[in-house]
C-alpha positions as CSV (number, residue, x, y, z in Angstrom):
1,M,97.5,-0.6,50.8
2,H,95.3,-3.5,50.1
3,H,95.3,-6.3,52.6
4,L,94.3,-9.7,51.3
5,R,91.8,-11.4,53.5
6,R,92.7,-15.0,54.1
7,P,90.0,-17.6,53.6
8,L,88.2,-18.7,56.7
9,L,88.2,-22.3,55.8
10,P,91.0,-24.3,57.5
11,L,93.3,-26.5,55.5
12,L,91.4,-29.1,53.6
13,A,93.7,-31.8,55.0
14,F,92.5,-31.3,58.5
15,A,88.9,-31.8,57.4
16,I,90.0,-34.9,55.5
17,L,91.7,-36.5,58.5
18,A,88.9,-35.5,60.8
19,G,86.5,-37.5,58.7
20,C,88.8,-40.5,58.3
21,E,88.5,-41.8,61.9
22,T,85.0,-43.1,61.4
23,L,85.6,-44.6,57.9
24,Q,87.6,-47.6,58.8
25,P,85.6,-50.8,58.1
26,E,85.3,-53.7,60.5
27,E,88.1,-56.2,59.6
28,A,86.4,-59.3,60.8
29,E,83.6,-59.3,58.3
30,F,85.7,-60.4,55.4
31,Q,89.1,-62.0,55.0
32,E,91.7,-59.5,53.9
33,P,94.0,-60.3,51.0
34,D,97.7,-60.5,51.6
35,P,99.4,-57.1,51.6
36,I,100.5,-56.0,48.2
37,L,103.5,-53.7,48.3
38,I,103.8,-51.3,45.4
39,G,105.1,-47.9,44.6
40,G,107.8,-45.9,46.4
41,P,108.1,-44.2,49.7
42,D,105.3,-41.8,50.8
43,Q,107.2,-38.5,50.5
44,F,106.1,-35.3,48.8
45,R,109.0,-33.2,47.6
46,S,109.2,-29.6,46.5
47,D,112.4,-27.6,46.1
48,R,110.8,-24.4,47.2
49,P,107.4,-23.1,48.1
50,P,105.4,-21.0,45.7
51,A,105.2,-17.3,46.4
52,D,102.6,-16.1,48.9
53,F,100.5,-13.0,48.1
54,T,103.0,-10.6,49.6
55,E,105.9,-12.0,47.6
56,F,103.7,-12.2,44.5
57,S,102.7,-8.6,44.8
58,A,106.2,-7.4,45.3
59,R,107.5,-9.0,42.2
60,T,104.9,-7.5,39.9
61,R,106.4,-4.0,39.9
62,R,107.9,-2.7,36.7
63,G,108.9,0.6,35.1
64,N,108.6,4.2,36.2
65,Y,105.9,5.9,34.1
66,E,104.6,9.3,35.3
67,T,101.3,9.4,33.4
68,S,97.9,8.5,35.1
69,V,96.1,5.3,34.3
70,D,93.8,5.7,31.3
71,E,90.7,3.5,30.6
72,D,92.3,1.1,28.2
73,R,95.3,0.6,30.4
74,Y,93.0,0.1,33.4
75,D,91.1,-2.7,31.7
76,L,94.4,-4.4,30.6
77,L,95.8,-4.3,34.1
78,R,92.6,-5.6,35.6
79,E,92.5,-8.6,33.3
80,A,96.2,-9.4,33.8
81,A,96.0,-9.0,37.5
82,V,93.0,-11.4,37.9
83,S,94.4,-14.0,35.6
84,Y,98.0,-14.0,36.9
85,A,97.0,-13.8,40.6
86,A,94.4,-16.6,40.2
87,Q,97.1,-18.9,38.9
88,A,99.5,-18.0,41.6
89,G,96.9,-18.3,44.4
90,Y,95.8,-21.7,43.1
91,Q,99.4,-22.9,43.1
92,H,100.2,-21.6,46.6
93,R,97.0,-23.1,48.1
94,V,97.6,-26.5,46.5
95,W,101.2,-26.4,47.8
96,E,99.9,-25.7,51.4
97,V,97.5,-28.6,51.3
98,M,100.0,-31.0,49.7
99,R,102.5,-30.3,52.5
100,Q,99.8,-31.1,55.1
101,L,98.8,-34.3,53.3
102,E,102.4,-35.4,53.3
103,Q,102.7,-34.9,57.0
104,D,99.8,-37.2,57.5
105,S,100.7,-39.6,54.7
106,A,101.0,-42.7,57.0
107,K,97.6,-42.1,58.5
108,L,96.0,-41.6,55.1
109,S,97.6,-44.8,53.8
110,R,96.2,-46.8,56.7
111,T,92.7,-45.3,56.4
112,F,92.4,-45.6,52.6
113,D,94.2,-48.9,52.1
114,F,93.0,-50.3,48.8
115,N,95.0,-53.5,49.4
116,R,92.2,-54.5,51.9
117,V,89.5,-54.4,49.3
118,S,91.3,-55.5,46.1
119,Y,92.6,-59.0,45.3
120,R,95.0,-60.7,42.9
121,A,93.7,-61.6,39.5
122,P,94.3,-65.3,38.4
123,R,97.5,-66.4,36.7
124,E,99.4,-63.3,37.9
125,T,97.6,-61.0,35.4
126,G,97.3,-58.0,37.8
127,Y,94.7,-57.1,40.4
128,I,90.9,-56.9,40.6
129,L,89.4,-53.6,41.9
130,P,85.9,-54.4,43.0
131,P,82.9,-52.4,41.9
132,V,81.9,-49.2,43.7
133,V,78.5,-49.3,45.3
134,S,76.6,-46.2,46.6
135,R,73.9,-46.3,49.2
136,A,71.1,-43.8,50.1
137,T,68.4,-44.0,52.7
138,A,64.9,-42.6,52.6
139,A,65.2,-42.2,48.8
140,I,62.3,-40.8,46.8
141,N,62.0,-40.2,43.0
142,V,59.2,-38.2,41.3
143,D,58.8,-38.3,37.6
144,E,59.0,-35.2,35.4
145,S,55.2,-35.0,35.0
146,G,54.7,-35.0,38.8
147,Q,52.1,-37.8,38.4
148,S,53.9,-40.6,40.1
149,A,56.6,-41.1,42.8
150,V,58.7,-44.0,44.1
151,A,60.1,-44.1,47.6
152,A,62.4,-46.7,49.2
153,D,63.9,-47.2,52.6
154,E,67.3,-47.9,51.1
155,F,68.7,-47.4,47.6
156,Y,71.8,-49.0,46.1
157,R,73.5,-48.4,42.8
158,L,76.6,-49.8,41.1
159,E,78.5,-46.6,40.4
160,I,81.7,-48.1,38.8
161,P,82.1,-51.7,37.6
162,G,84.8,-53.9,38.7
163,R,88.0,-53.8,36.6
164,I,91.4,-55.3,36.2
165,V,94.4,-53.1,37.0
166,T,98.1,-53.5,37.0
167,I,98.7,-51.3,40.0
168,I,96.5,-50.9,43.1
169,P,95.6,-47.2,43.7
170,T,96.5,-45.2,46.8
171,W,95.1,-42.0,48.2
172,R,97.8,-40.2,46.2
173,D,96.1,-41.1,42.9
174,Y,93.1,-39.1,44.1
175,L,94.5,-36.2,46.2
176,V,97.9,-35.3,44.9
177,I,97.7,-32.4,42.4
178,P,100.8,-31.6,40.3
179,L,102.4,-28.3,41.1
180,E,103.0,-26.1,38.1
181,E,104.6,-22.7,38.0
182,A,102.3,-19.8,37.3
183,S,103.0,-18.4,33.8
184,E,104.9,-15.1,33.9
185,P,103.1,-12.3,32.1
186,D,104.8,-9.9,29.7
187,D,106.1,-6.7,31.3
188,D,103.6,-4.7,29.3
189,F,100.8,-6.3,31.4
190,L,102.5,-5.4,34.7
191,P,102.1,-2.1,36.6
192,Q,104.6,0.6,35.7
193,N,104.0,3.2,38.3
194,R,102.3,3.8,41.7
195,E,98.8,4.4,40.3
196,E,99.0,1.3,38.1
197,K,100.3,-0.7,41.1
198,Q,97.2,0.3,43.1
199,V,94.9,-0.9,40.3
200,F,96.9,-4.1,39.8
201,N,96.9,-4.9,43.6
202,R,93.2,-4.4,43.9
203,F,92.3,-6.9,41.2
204,A,95.2,-9.2,42.1
205,A,93.7,-9.7,45.5
206,E,90.4,-10.7,43.9
207,G,92.2,-13.1,41.5
208,W,94.3,-14.6,44.3
209,Q,91.2,-15.4,46.4
210,A,89.5,-16.9,43.4
211,G,92.5,-19.1,42.8
212,V,92.5,-20.2,46.5
213,E,88.8,-21.1,46.3
214,Q,89.3,-23.0,43.0
215,A,92.0,-25.1,44.6
216,D,89.8,-25.8,47.7
217,E,87.0,-26.8,45.4
218,A,89.2,-29.2,43.3
219,L,90.7,-30.8,46.4
220,G,87.3,-31.2,48.0
221,L,85.9,-32.9,44.9
222,N,89.0,-35.2,44.8
223,F,88.5,-36.2,48.5
224,A,84.8,-36.9,47.9
225,R,85.7,-39.2,45.0
226,L,88.3,-41.0,47.1
227,K,85.8,-41.5,49.9
228,R,83.1,-42.7,47.6
229,D,85.3,-45.2,45.7
230,Y,87.0,-46.7,48.8
231,L,83.9,-47.0,50.9
232,G,81.9,-48.1,47.9
233,M,84.4,-51.0,47.4
234,V,84.1,-51.9,51.1
235,E,80.3,-51.9,50.7
236,Y,80.5,-54.2,47.7
237,R,82.5,-56.8,49.7
238,R,80.0,-56.6,52.5
239,M,77.0,-57.0,50.2
240,V,78.5,-60.0,48.5
241,Q,78.9,-61.7,51.8
242,A,75.3,-60.8,52.7
243,G,74.0,-62.2,49.4
244,L,72.7,-58.9,48.1
245,V,75.2,-58.8,45.2
246,K,76.3,-61.6,42.9
247,E,80.0,-61.3,42.5
248,L,81.7,-60.6,39.1
249,V,82.9,-63.6,37.3
250,L,86.3,-64.1,35.8
251,A,87.5,-66.4,33.0
252,S,91.2,-67.2,32.5
253,S,93.2,-69.1,29.9
254,E,96.8,-69.9,29.2
255,R,98.7,-70.7,26.0
256,R,102.3,-71.8,25.6
257,S,102.9,-69.3,22.8
258,A,100.9,-66.7,20.8
259,G,101.5,-63.9,18.4
260,D,102.0,-63.3,14.7
261,G,105.0,-62.7,12.4
262,D,105.9,-59.5,14.2
263,E,105.2,-60.5,17.8
264,L,105.7,-63.6,20.0
265,F,104.3,-64.2,23.4
266,I,105.6,-67.2,25.4
267,G,103.5,-68.4,28.3
268,E,100.6,-66.1,27.5
269,R,98.0,-65.8,30.2
270,R,94.6,-64.1,29.8
271,V,92.0,-63.0,32.3
272,Q,88.6,-61.5,31.4
273,I,85.6,-60.3,33.3
274,V,82.8,-62.3,31.7
275,S,80.0,-61.3,34.0
276,S,79.7,-58.0,35.8
277,A,78.5,-57.8,39.4
278,R,74.7,-57.7,39.8
279,F,72.2,-57.1,42.6
280,V,70.2,-60.0,43.9
281,R,66.5,-59.1,44.1
282,D,65.4,-62.2,45.9
283,P,65.2,-61.4,49.7
284,S,65.3,-65.1,50.6
285,Q,68.9,-65.2,49.5
286,W,69.9,-62.3,51.8
287,T,71.6,-62.5,55.2
288,P,71.7,-59.6,57.7
289,L,74.2,-56.9,56.9
290,Q,75.9,-54.9,59.7
291,R,77.7,-51.7,59.2
292,R,79.1,-48.9,61.3
293,Y,78.9,-46.2,58.7
294,A,76.7,-45.2,55.8
295,V,78.0,-45.2,52.2
296,T,76.2,-42.4,50.5
297,K,75.8,-41.6,46.8
């Protein structure tokens, strides 16, 4: 009987929370905006857990053929086992991590609180999400010809421009992955006897592990993006205070009414970003910038 080796990696959520403790920015360096309460309660719901590998293997048994497995049938079972098990393994791994994230929802909400870095747009037109700034140290760049190189003690880049949004994001917008049932294969693609079951289980184990690894990779990329965006917005606020970045500029207007024959807007208010954030290259305009952490690219 084939035994599936469980992945050695712990749940991604523990790695997430272990890295969160040192990410909280100093609150005294800029004035926080008033808290903005949006969305519903932090609660992840699932009626029932997806099948684990033992349950998955047990429910893929069909028929009672007495013939041995020929080559064509072998190939069909292999492809079906890998595909179906990969979907089920991915689903189960995501469900495991989502449960752990939900248990630590309050801590994640405190650590990645976008209310602290965003602010209200003028005239009640939404909220402003600041740009995302990345930082690297000891940066070096060599051209394709290998004839010249540029090195710098520190390197900053505006990764994402500031933007107007209607709802401030939370960690859920980055980390929560919708759970979808793995598609059920046709009975013709499932094992029909003991020999076929052995073939199916062998490749199902490989497919299941591939699905688990795919889920871990997706969740890891999502967390890296969450960390980059949140800390990059904090870095932007600090750099504005230190004079290294010229803040984005907004223009707003208001009209009593607007529209055409098919539409009518009463009390129309408009806000537009007319100048994006830009780095300040003149060192005489800078002030010392203190940080407890590094914001990397």
